[in-house]
C-alpha positions as CSV (number, residue, x, y, z in Angstrom):
1,M,0.0,0.0,0.0
2,S,1.3,3.4,-0.9
3,I,0.5,6.2,1.6
4,N,0.1,9.7,0.1
5,H,-0.8,12.8,2.1
6,K,-3.0,14.0,-0.8
7,N,-5.6,11.3,-0.2
8,I,-4.9,10.5,3.5
9,P,-4.8,13.7,5.5
10,Y,-2.9,13.5,8.8
11,S,-3.5,15.7,11.8
12,I,-2.5,16.2,15.5
13,L,-4.5,15.8,18.7
14,E,-2.8,18.0,21.3
15,L,-3.4,17.3,25.0
16,A,-0.7,19.8,26.1
17,S,0.9,17.1,28.4
18,V,2.7,18.6,31.4
19,G,6.1,17.1,32.1
20,A,7.7,17.2,35.5
21,G,9.5,20.5,35.8
22,F,7.5,22.3,33.2
23,S,5.0,25.2,33.9
24,P,1.7,25.5,32.0
25,A,3.2,28.6,30.2
26,E,6.1,26.5,28.9
27,V,3.7,23.8,27.8
28,F,1.5,26.3,25.9
29,K,4.6,27.8,24.3
30,N,5.7,24.3,23.1
31,S,2.2,23.6,21.8
32,L,2.3,26.7,19.6
33,D,5.8,25.8,18.4
34,L,4.6,22.3,17.5
35,A,1.6,23.7,15.7
36,Q,3.8,26.0,13.6
37,K,6.2,23.2,12.7
38,A,3.3,20.8,12.0
39,E,1.9,23.4,9.6
40,A,5.1,23.3,7.7
41,M,5.2,19.5,7.8
42,G,1.8,19.3,6.0
43,Y,-0.5,18.4,8.9
44,T,-4.1,19.2,8.2
45,R,-5.5,20.0,11.7
46,F,-4.3,20.8,15.1
47,W,-7.0,19.8,17.6
48,L,-6.9,20.5,21.3
49,A,-8.6,18.3,23.9
50,E,-10.6,19.2,27.0
51,H,-9.6,17.7,30.3
52,H,-10.1,19.0,33.9
53,N,-8.4,18.4,37.3
54,M,-5.5,16.5,35.7
55,I,-2.1,17.8,36.6
56,S,-0.5,16.0,33.6
57,I,-2.7,17.7,31.0
58,A,-3.0,21.5,30.5
59,S,-5.7,21.6,27.8
60,S,-8.6,22.5,30.0
61,A,-9.7,25.9,28.6
62,T,-10.0,24.6,25.0
63,A,-11.4,27.6,23.2
64,V,-8.8,29.9,24.7
65,L,-6.0,27.6,23.5
66,I,-7.5,27.3,20.1
67,G,-7.3,31.1,19.8
68,H,-3.7,31.0,20.9
69,I,-2.7,28.4,18.4
70,A,-4.8,29.9,15.5
71,G,-3.3,33.3,16.2
72,G,0.2,32.0,15.9
73,T,-0.3,29.9,12.7
74,E,-1.4,30.8,9.2
75,K,-3.2,27.9,7.4
76,I,-3.4,24.8,9.5
77,R,-7.0,24.1,10.8
78,V,-7.4,24.5,14.5
79,G,-10.2,23.0,16.5
80,S,-11.5,21.0,19.5
81,G,-10.9,17.4,20.0
82,G,-13.1,18.1,21.6
83,I,-15.4,20.3,23.5
84,M,-17.2,18.1,26.0
85,L,-20.6,19.5,25.5
86,P,-22.3,18.3,28.7
87,N,-19.8,20.6,30.5
88,H,-21.1,23.7,28.6
89,S,-24.0,25.8,27.5
90,P,-24.6,25.3,23.8
91,L,-25.2,29.1,23.5
92,I,-21.8,29.9,25.0
93,V,-20.1,27.3,22.8
94,A,-21.7,28.8,19.7
95,E,-20.6,32.3,20.8
96,Q,-17.0,31.2,21.5
97,F,-16.6,29.3,18.2
98,G,-18.5,31.9,16.2
99,T,-16.0,34.4,17.5
100,L,-13.1,32.1,16.6
101,G,-14.6,31.5,13.2
102,S,-14.8,35.2,12.6
103,L,-11.2,35.8,13.7
104,Y,-9.8,32.9,11.7
105,P,-12.1,32.3,8.7
106,D,-12.3,28.7,7.3
107,R,-9.7,27.5,9.8
108,I,-11.8,26.5,12.9
109,D,-13.3,23.1,13.6
110,L,-15.7,22.3,16.4
111,G,-15.4,18.7,17.6
112,L,-18.1,17.8,20.1
113,G,-18.1,14.9,22.6
114,R,-20.3,13.8,25.5
115,A,-17.7,12.4,28.0
116,P,-16.8,14.6,31.0
117,G,-13.1,14.7,30.4
118,T,-12.5,14.3,34.1
119,D,-13.7,12.5,37.2
120,Q,-17.3,12.5,38.4
121,V,-16.7,14.9,41.3
122,T,-15.1,17.4,39.1
123,A,-17.7,17.0,36.4
124,Q,-20.4,17.8,39.1
125,A,-18.4,20.9,40.0
126,I,-18.3,22.0,36.4
127,R,-22.0,21.6,35.7
128,S,-24.4,20.3,38.3
129,D,-27.0,19.3,35.8
130,R,-24.5,17.6,33.4
131,M,-26.2,14.2,33.6
132,R,-29.3,15.7,32.1
133,A,-27.1,17.3,29.4
134,V,-25.5,13.9,28.7
135,Y,-28.9,12.5,27.7
136,Q,-29.7,15.6,25.7
137,F,-26.4,15.6,23.8
138,P,-28.2,15.1,20.4
139,E,-30.5,18.0,21.1
140,E,-27.7,20.2,22.3
141,V,-25.7,19.5,19.1
142,G,-28.8,20.6,17.2
143,E,-29.0,23.8,19.3
144,I,-25.5,24.7,18.3
145,Q,-26.2,24.0,14.7
146,Q,-29.3,26.3,15.0
147,Y,-27.2,29.1,16.5
148,F,-24.8,28.9,13.6
149,S,-27.6,29.1,11.1
150,E,-28.5,32.3,9.4
151,D,-32.2,31.3,10.0
152,N,-31.7,31.9,13.7
153,A,-31.9,35.6,13.1
154,D,-35.6,35.5,13.8
155,H,-35.3,33.6,17.1
156,Q,-35.5,35.2,20.5
157,V,-32.2,33.7,21.7
158,R,-29.3,34.3,19.3
159,A,-25.6,33.8,19.1
160,T,-25.2,36.7,16.7
161,V,-21.4,36.3,16.3
162,A,-22.0,32.7,15.0
163,E,-24.8,33.2,12.5
164,G,-23.7,32.3,9.1
165,I,-20.1,31.6,10.2
166,E,-18.6,28.5,8.7
167,V,-17.4,26.3,11.5
168,P,-17.7,22.5,10.7
169,I,-19.0,20.3,13.4
170,Y,-17.4,16.9,14.1
171,I,-19.0,14.3,16.4
172,L,-16.5,12.5,18.6
173,G,-16.8,9.0,20.0
174,S,-15.1,6.3,22.1
175,S,-18.0,3.8,21.9
176,T,-20.8,3.2,19.5
177,D,-23.4,5.8,20.7
178,S,-22.0,8.8,18.9
179,A,-21.6,6.8,15.7
180,H,-25.4,6.6,15.4
181,L,-25.7,10.3,16.0
182,A,-23.0,11.3,13.5
183,A,-24.6,9.1,10.8
184,K,-28.1,10.4,11.5
185,K,-27.0,14.0,11.3
186,G,-24.7,13.5,8.3
187,L,-21.7,14.9,10.1
188,P,-18.0,13.8,10.1
189,Y,-17.1,11.3,12.8
190,A,-13.8,11.1,14.9
191,F,-13.1,8.0,17.0
192,A,-10.8,8.0,20.0
193,S,-9.0,4.7,19.2
194,H,-5.8,6.1,20.8
195,F,-7.2,5.2,24.3
196,A,-10.5,3.4,23.7
197,P,-10.0,1.0,20.7
198,T,-12.5,-1.7,21.7
199,H,-15.4,-0.5,19.7
200,L,-13.5,1.1,16.8
201,F,-14.6,-1.3,14.0
202,E,-18.2,-1.6,15.3
203,A,-18.5,2.2,15.5
204,L,-17.1,2.7,12.0
205,H,-19.5,0.0,10.6
206,I,-22.5,1.7,12.2
207,Y,-21.4,5.1,10.9
208,H,-20.9,4.0,7.3
209,N,-24.1,1.9,7.2
210,E,-26.4,4.4,8.8
211,F,-25.0,7.6,7.2
212,Q,-27.5,10.0,5.9
213,P,-26.2,12.7,3.5
214,S,-26.8,16.2,4.7
215,E,-26.1,19.8,3.7
216,H,-22.8,19.5,5.5
217,L,-21.6,16.2,4.1
218,Q,-22.6,14.0,1.2
219,Q,-20.4,11.0,2.0
220,P,-19.2,9.6,5.3
221,Y,-16.0,11.0,6.6
222,A,-14.2,9.1,9.4
223,I,-11.2,10.1,11.4
224,A,-9.4,7.7,13.8
225,C,-6.8,8.8,16.4
226,I,-3.7,6.7,17.2
227,N,-0.7,7.1,19.4
228,V,2.6,7.5,17.7
229,I,6.1,7.6,19.1
230,T,8.8,7.3,16.5
231,A,12.5,7.9,16.4
232,E,15.6,6.9,14.4
233,T,15.6,3.4,16.0
234,D,13.2,1.1,17.7
235,Q,15.2,1.3,20.9
236,E,15.2,5.0,21.0
237,A,11.4,5.2,20.4
238,E,10.9,2.5,23.1
239,K,12.9,4.5,25.6
240,M,10.8,7.6,24.8
241,S,7.6,5.6,25.3
242,T,8.4,4.9,29.0
243,S,7.1,8.4,29.8
244,M,3.7,7.4,28.3
245,V,3.7,4.0,30.0
246,R,4.1,5.6,33.4
247,M,1.5,8.2,32.6
248,M,-1.0,5.6,31.5
249,L,-0.3,3.6,34.7
250,G,-1.2,6.7,36.7
251,V,-4.5,7.0,34.8
252,L,-5.3,3.3,35.3
253,T,-4.5,3.4,39.0
254,N,-6.0,6.8,39.7
255,N,-2.5,8.0,40.8
256,L,-2.1,10.9,38.5
257,D,1.3,12.6,38.2
258,Y,3.2,14.8,35.8
259,M,4.7,13.1,32.8
260,Q,8.1,11.8,33.8
261,P,11.4,11.9,31.8
262,P,12.1,8.7,29.9
263,T,14.1,5.9,31.3
264,E,15.6,2.7,29.8
265,M,12.9,0.1,29.2
266,N,13.2,-2.6,31.8
267,A,11.6,-5.9,32.6
268,E,9.1,-4.4,35.0
269,L,7.8,-1.9,32.4
270,R,7.7,-4.6,29.7
271,E,5.6,-6.8,32.0
272,L,3.3,-3.9,32.7
273,M,2.7,-3.3,29.0
274,Q,1.6,-6.9,28.7
275,H,-1.2,-6.4,31.2
276,P,-4.7,-6.7,29.6
277,A,-5.6,-3.2,30.6
278,F,-2.5,-1.7,28.9
279,Q,-3.0,-4.0,25.9
280,R,-6.6,-2.7,25.5
281,M,-5.8,1.0,26.0
282,L,-2.6,1.0,23.8
283,K,-3.7,-1.3,21.1
284,Y,-3.1,1.4,18.6
285,A,0.1,2.9,20.0
286,F,2.7,2.7,17.2
287,I,6.1,2.8,18.7
288,G,9.4,2.4,16.8
289,S,11.6,3.5,14.0
290,K,10.2,5.0,10.8
291,E,9.9,1.6,9.1
292,T,8.2,0.0,12.1
293,V,5.6,2.8,12.4
294,K,5.1,2.9,8.7
295,Q,4.2,-0.8,8.6
296,K,1.8,-0.5,11.5
297,T,0.2,2.6,10.0
298,E,-0.3,0.9,6.6
299,V,-2.0,-2.1,8.3
300,F,-4.3,0.3,10.3
301,L,-5.3,2.2,7.2
302,Q,-6.0,-1.0,5.3
303,E,-8.1,-2.5,8.1
304,T,-10.1,0.6,9.0
305,G,-10.5,2.5,5.7
306,V,-10.6,5.8,7.6
307,N,-10.4,9.0,5.6
308,E,-8.0,10.7,8.0
309,L,-5.5,9.9,10.7
310,M,-5.1,11.9,13.9
311,V,-2.0,11.4,16.0
312,A,-1.5,11.9,19.7
313,S,1.8,11.6,21.5
314,H,3.0,11.7,25.1
315,I,6.7,12.5,24.7
316,Y,8.6,14.2,27.5
317,H,11.2,16.2,25.6
318,H,9.9,18.8,23.2
319,E,12.6,18.2,20.6
320,D,11.9,14.5,20.6
321,R,8.2,15.2,20.0
322,I,8.9,17.5,17.1
323,N,11.2,14.9,15.6
324,S,8.5,12.1,16.1
325,Y,5.9,14.2,14.2
326,R,8.5,15.0,11.5
327,I,9.2,11.3,10.9
328,F,5.4,10.6,10.9
329,S,4.8,13.3,8.3
330,E,7.5,11.7,6.1
331,I,5.7,8.4,6.4
332,M,2.4,9.9,5.4
333,K,4.1,11.6,2.4
334,G,5.6,8.3,1.3
335,K,9.2,9.5,1.7
């Protein structure tokens, strides 16, 4: 299989991971530097996640960070991967992204998900009625679409900065529920296979088989997210991955900590990576040299048939992360 960036776009999901010894300001500076370099490397989008009460992830004020990244780049699309809608008022989301769409025309994406992006106690602190909002997710997506419509000018409640502004909406999912919604609404669909791969193929099957063309999209458009850590050699990439392994262990054991510097891969970490929980979560973590990652990526594209790849990475050293994304861009360009 020949991979060509002209028919398989590739993008970045940025979590703004906070390494030990780094301040949020340094993390945000590095995120912008990555976005600028990704733009030059041919990446299509630079999406920012939404997480709360996690010391290892700084992407909590997603709309603010999108403005920061879009303001420092020229052409790469910048968006949310995603806005966790039950945490927010649809009106406020429409106003924020309508504003971003006006400031950066034809460059802003609005990815919407229904997970909390945090623990339940924090989710309750964010929005006390969020469980009602979870069940009303389809209706609230519709509300946002209405606020962006020029037809909303006659309504009593308006997001005037959003009316008529072109901000594409993407439905995000980590199970099968949102696949039904994306298909019904005729919207593009992005699946979080970088941490929840179990239902990837079932969700893609549902999305493609139930898809109904809309004014937004005539054919299904599916994005899948993978983890990629690549370097000049398999051994070097494996060492870099120890930061991610320790970070994932903290998530699984609810013992969250800053992302730690890489160490040599040892027997204990290798055994840990064989644990079923790790195997499930990191099924699509492609770690290795350029050739190793290329082979795994080609198999993934063949098996899934997705229209676009989105890449996440937890790499401690900024220079290593830039290099990993550079190598992956060369893979996708067929170099």
